C-alpha positions in Angstrom: 20.0 44.0 41.9 17.5 46.8 41.9 14.6 47.0 44.3 12.4 47.7 41.2 11.8 43.9 41.1 9.7 44.3 44.4 7.7 47.3 43.3 4.7 45.6 41.8 1.6 47.8 42.4 0.6 51.2 41.2 0.2 52.4 44.8 3.9 51.5 45.4 5.1 53.1 42.2 3.1 56.2 43.0 4.6 56.7 46.4 8.2 55.8 45.2 7.9 58.6 42.8 6.7 61.0 45.5 9.5 60.0 47.9 12.1 60.4 45.2 11.1 64.0 44.8 12.5 64.5 48.3 15.8 62.9 47.6 17.8 66.0 46.8 16.4 67.9 49.8 17.1 65.0 52.2 20.5 64.1 50.9 21.7 67.8 50.8 20.8 68.2 54.5 22.0 64.9 55.8 25.7 65.8 56.3 25.0 69.1 58.1 22.3 67.5 60.3 24.7 64.7 61.2 27.5 67.1 62.1 25.3 69.2 64.3 23.2 66.2 65.6 20.2 68.3 64.4 16.8 66.7 63.7 15.7 66.8 60.0 12.7 68.9 60.7 12.2 70.2 57.1 12.3 66.7 55.6 10.0 65.1 58.2 7.5 68.0 57.7 7.7 67.4 53.9 6.7 63.7 54.5 3.9 64.8 56.8 2.6 67.3 54.3 2.5 64.8 51.4 0.5 62.5 53.6 3.1 59.8 54.1 2.6 59.6 57.9 -1.2 58.7 57.5 -0.7 55.9 55.0 -0.7 53.2 57.7 -4.1 54.1 58.8 -6.8 51.7 57.4 -9.0 53.1 54.6 -11.9 53.0 57.1 -10.0 55.8 58.9 -9.2 57.7 55.7 -5.7 56.1 55.4 -4.3 53.9 52.7 -4.1 50.5 54.6 -0.3 50.4 54.1 1.0 46.9 54.1 4.3 45.8 55.7 5.8 45.1 52.3 4.8 48.7 51.3 6.4 50.0 54.4 9.7 48.1 53.7 9.9 49.3 50.2 9.3 53.0 51.1 11.6 52.9 54.1 14.4 51.3 52.1 14.1 54.1 49.7 14.3 56.7 52.4 17.1 54.9 54.1 19.2 55.3 50.8 18.7 59.2 51.2 19.5 59.5 54.9 19.5 56.9 57.7 18.4 59.3 60.5 15.5 60.7 58.6 14.3 57.2 57.6 14.6 55.6 61.0 12.9 58.6 62.7 9.8 58.5 60.5 9.7 54.7 60.3 9.2 54.5 64.1 6.0 56.5 63.6 4.9 54.3 60.7 5.6 51.1 62.4 3.7 52.2 65.6 0.6 53.3 63.7 0.6 50.2 61.5 0.8 48.0 64.6 -1.9 49.8 66.5 -4.5 49.6 63.7 -3.7 46.0 62.9 -3.8 44.7 66.4 -6.9 46.7 67.3 -6.4 46.4 71.1 -7.5 50.0 71.6 -11.2 50.8 72.0 -13.0 52.1 68.9 -13.3 55.5 70.5 -9.5 55.7 71.1 -8.7 54.5 67.6 -11.0 57.0 66.0 -9.6 59.8 68.1 -6.0 58.9 67.3 -6.7 58.6 63.5 -8.0 62.1 63.5 -4.8 63.3 65.2 -2.6 61.4 62.7 -4.5 62.9 59.8 -3.8 66.4 61.3 -0.1 65.6 61.2 0.6 64.2 64.7 3.8 62.1 65.1 4.0 59.2 67.7 6.6 56.8 69.0 6.7 54.4 71.8 8.8 55.3 74.8 9.9 51.9 76.3 13.6 51.8 76.9 15.0 52.6 80.3 18.6 52.9 81.7 17.9 50.2 84.3 16.0 47.7 82.2 17.9 47.9 78.9 16.0 46.7 75.8 12.3 46.2 76.5 12.4 43.1 74.4 14.4 41.3 77.1 11.3 41.5 79.4 12.5 43.8 82.2 9.7 45.5 84.2 9.5 49.2 83.6 10.8 51.5 86.4 8.3 54.1 85.1 5.1 53.6 87.0 1.5 54.7 87.0 -0.6 55.2 90.1 -4.3 55.8 90.1 -5.5 59.1 91.4 -9.3 59.4 91.2 -10.4 59.1 87.6 -6.8 59.7 86.4 -3.3 58.3 86.6 -0.1 59.9 87.9 3.0 58.8 86.0 6.7 59.1 87.1 9.8 57.8 85.4 12.3 58.3 82.6 12.7 56.8 79.2 15.9 56.6 77.1 16.3 56.3 73.3 13.1 58.2 72.5 13.6 59.0 68.9 12.2 62.3 67.6 11.5 63.1 71.3 11.5 67.0 70.9 9.2 66.8 67.9 6.7 64.1 68.7 3.1 65.0 69.2 2.4 62.0 71.4 4.5 59.6 73.4 3.2 56.1 73.8 4.8 55.4 77.2 5.3 52.0 78.7 4.7 51.8 82.5 4.2 49.4 85.3 0.7 49.6 86.7 0.9 48.3 90.3 -2.9 48.2 90.6 -3.2 45.9 87.5 0.1 44.1 88.1 0.8 44.5 84.4 2.6 46.6 81.9 0.5 49.2 80.2 0.9 52.0 77.7 -0.4 55.5 78.0 -0.8 57.9 75.0 0.5 61.2 76.4 0.5 64.5 74.5 3.7 66.4 74.5 2.1 69.5 76.1 1.0 67.6 79.2 2.3 69.2 82.4 5.3 67.3 83.9 6.7 66.3 80.5 10.3 67.3 79.7 13.1 66.3 77.5 16.7 65.8 78.7 18.6 66.6 75.6 21.5 64.2 76.0 21.6 62.3 72.6 25.3 62.3 71.8 26.0 59.2 69.7 28.4 58.5 66.8 25.5 57.0 64.7 22.0 58.1 63.9 23.0 61.5 65.3 20.1 63.3 63.8 17.3 61.3 65.4 17.6 63.3 68.6 16.7 60.2 70.6 16.9 62.1 73.9 15.6 61.0 77.4 12.0 61.6 78.1 11.3 62.6 81.7 7.9 62.3 83.3 7.4 64.0 86.7 3.9 63.7 88.3 2.3 63.6 84.8 -1.4 63.4 85.2 -3.3 61.5 82.5 -7.0 60.7 82.1 -8.2 57.1 82.1 -9.1 57.4 78.4 -5.5 57.5 77.5 -4.6 54.2 79.0 -4.7 52.5 75.7 -3.0 49.1 76.3 -2.7 46.7 79.1 -0.6 43.6 78.6 -2.6 41.1 80.5 -1.6 38.2 78.3 -4.7 38.3 76.1 -3.4 40.3 73.1 -3.2 37.3 70.8 -0.6 37.2 68.0 2.7 38.4 69.4 4.4 38.7 66.0 4.9 42.3 65.1 5.9 42.4 61.4 5.8 46.2 61.5 9.2 46.0 63.1 10.6 45.2 59.7 10.8 48.9 59.2 14.0 48.7 61.1 16.1 46.5 58.8 14.5 48.2 55.7 16.2 51.5 56.8 19.6 49.8 57.1 19.1 48.1 53.7 18.7 51.5 52.3 21.9 52.8 53.9 23.6 49.7 52.4 22.3 50.5 49.0 23.6 54.1 49.2 27.1 52.8 50.2 27.0 50.2 47.3 26.1 53.0 44.9 28.8 55.3 46.0 31.5 52.6 45.9 30.5 51.3 42.5 30.3 54.7 41.0 33.8 55.5 42.5 35.2 52.3 41.1 34.0 53.1 37.6 35.5 56.7 37.8 38.7 56.3 39.8 41.8 55.7 37.6 45.1 55.9 39.3 48.2 56.3 37.0 49.5 52.9 38.1 46.8 51.1 36.0 45.2 51.7 32.6 41.5 52.1 32.9 39.6 52.3 36.2 39.8 50.2 39.4 36.5 48.6 38.3 38.5 46.4 36.0 40.7 45.0 38.8 39.8 41.4 39.9 39.8 42.3 43.7 37.5 45.2 43.2 35.1 43.2 41.1 35.1 40.5 43.8 34.1 43.1 46.4 31.4 44.5 44.1 30.0 41.0 43.5 30.0 40.2 47.1 28.1 43.4 47.8 25.5 42.5 45.1 25.1 39.0 46.7 24.5 40.4 50.1 22.0 42.8 48.8 20.2 40.2 46.9 20.0 37.9 49.9 18.7 40.7 52.1 16.0 41.8 49.6 14.7 38.4 48.8 14.4 37.7 52.5 12.8 40.8 53.7 10.3 41.1 50.9 9.3 37.4 50.9 8.6 37.5 54.6 6.6 40.7 54.6 4.6 39.5 51.6 3.9 36.3 53.4 2.8 38.2 56.4 0.5 40.5 54.3 -1.2 37.3 53.0 -3.9 36.2 55.4 -3.3 32.6 54.3 0.4 32.5 55.2 0.4 35.0 58.1 -0.3 32.3 60.7 2.9 30.6 59.8 5.2 33.7 60.3 6.9 33.5 63.7 10.7 33.8 64.1 11.0 35.1 60.6 10.7 38.7 61.7 13.7 38.4 63.9 15.6 36.6 61.3 15.0 39.3 58.8 16.3 41.9 61.1 19.4 39.8 62.0 20.2 39.0 58.4 19.5 42.3 56.8 21.3 44.4 59.3 24.4 42.2 59.4 24.5 41.9 55.7 24.2 45.7 55.4 27.2 46.1 57.8 29.2 43.9 55.5 28.1 45.8 52.5 29.3 49.2 53.9 32.6 47.6 55.0 33.2 46.3 51.5 32.2 49.6 50.0 34.8 51.4 52.2 37.5 48.9 51.2 36.9 49.7 47.6 37.0 53.4 48.2 40.0 53.1 50.6 41.2 55.8 53.0 39.0 58.5 51.2 36.0 56.7 52.8 37.1 58.1 56.2 37.1 61.7 55.1 34.4 63.6 56.9 33.2 65.0 53.6 32.6 61.4 52.3 29.1 60.0 53.0 30.6 56.5 53.5 31.8 57.4 57.0 28.3 58.5 58.0 26.9 55.2 56.6 29.5 53.3 58.5 28.5 55.0 61.8 24.7 54.8 61.1 24.7 51.2 60.0 26.2 50.1 63.3 23.2 51.4 65.2 21.2 48.6 63.6 22.7 46.1 66.0 21.2 47.9 68.9 17.7 48.1 67.6 15.3 45.3 68.6 15.3 42.3 68.4 18.9 41.6 69.5 20.8 39.1 67.5 21.4 36.7 70.5 17.6 36.6 71.2 16.8 35.8 67.6 19.4 32.9 67.6 18.2 31.6 71.0 14.5 31.5 69.8 15.5 29.6 66.7 17.4 27.0 68.8 14.6 26.6 71.3 12.0 26.1 68.5 14.1 23.5 66.9 14.6 21.7 70.2 10.9 21.9 71.1 9.9 20.5 67.8 12.1 17.4 68.3 11.0 17.0 71.9 7.3 17.2 70.8 7.8 14.7 68.0 9.2 12.2 70.5 6.3 12.4 72.9 
């Protein structure tokens, strides 16, 4: 099933056309970037130059008020070109979208940052740490900020900081002892005391250059303390995180396309015609289509419901369910694609082996599968308990 069913606005169609113009460039560079664990600088710069990275800004800040359904559609498209390029830029898109939707920053901070984004700045949150694991599990950051006059001094280290050498700003999560709360500082990459430990050496998403961010006596003015989690932030649902499963859905689409094309062209001399006529191959293709259809209808129905002010209040665990379902379905799609293609899928020159490695990374992006299942169970139990009161 084509994603064209979910492209319904002229804005979406316009940007799909623009993104497709980068397909050849992104796909051609993907294999070499993966082999060398090299960041796709040219492709990311092309996205900045065409204005993609400022779409999530509201129109009042000279953006396009990108919706979460728009983001999913565009990131799925980029994911079908190259997973690392897609995931890298989608972190920026998701962070900007969340910031300007939640509006917990001051107006002065929002205006300042919007101007930076319009000038081509890239941002990502730096939250993961070696000792705390995934920030979604609630561990207190080891990175800490201490007041020094009118400024703050920050020390600590962050892991999995995607795009770290190429970001303009790091949105760093810290523990603020004075406030007994977790806060976020917006820190420019040129700030003294910032360094990158280039240790990203993974089998999947190799080109994201998600190195460690090291902060040593980094002095930051009070203006750049942009968020303090004191429990008053309101709606905790962050639908902008659907950018994550959207990328993996795109990778699954690329694997599906490769396998189906291969099946319609491969004709061993043991059969007449191509392997696409074999019942077992048709079963695998049909199962891939089923998984893709399930994933698309779920992710687009949830994001569209979130984008509608009337149904948004009812969105809760659905965001985690989308990530769980789409990522796991996508893993199964790639597996089936590789079964169709056979041992050739393991050749380093075959993109399926890269899809296979990249798709596994989705299991380790937030929220984690076990947390999603636990939340669903607790909600079901709470509903029964409340009904019996």
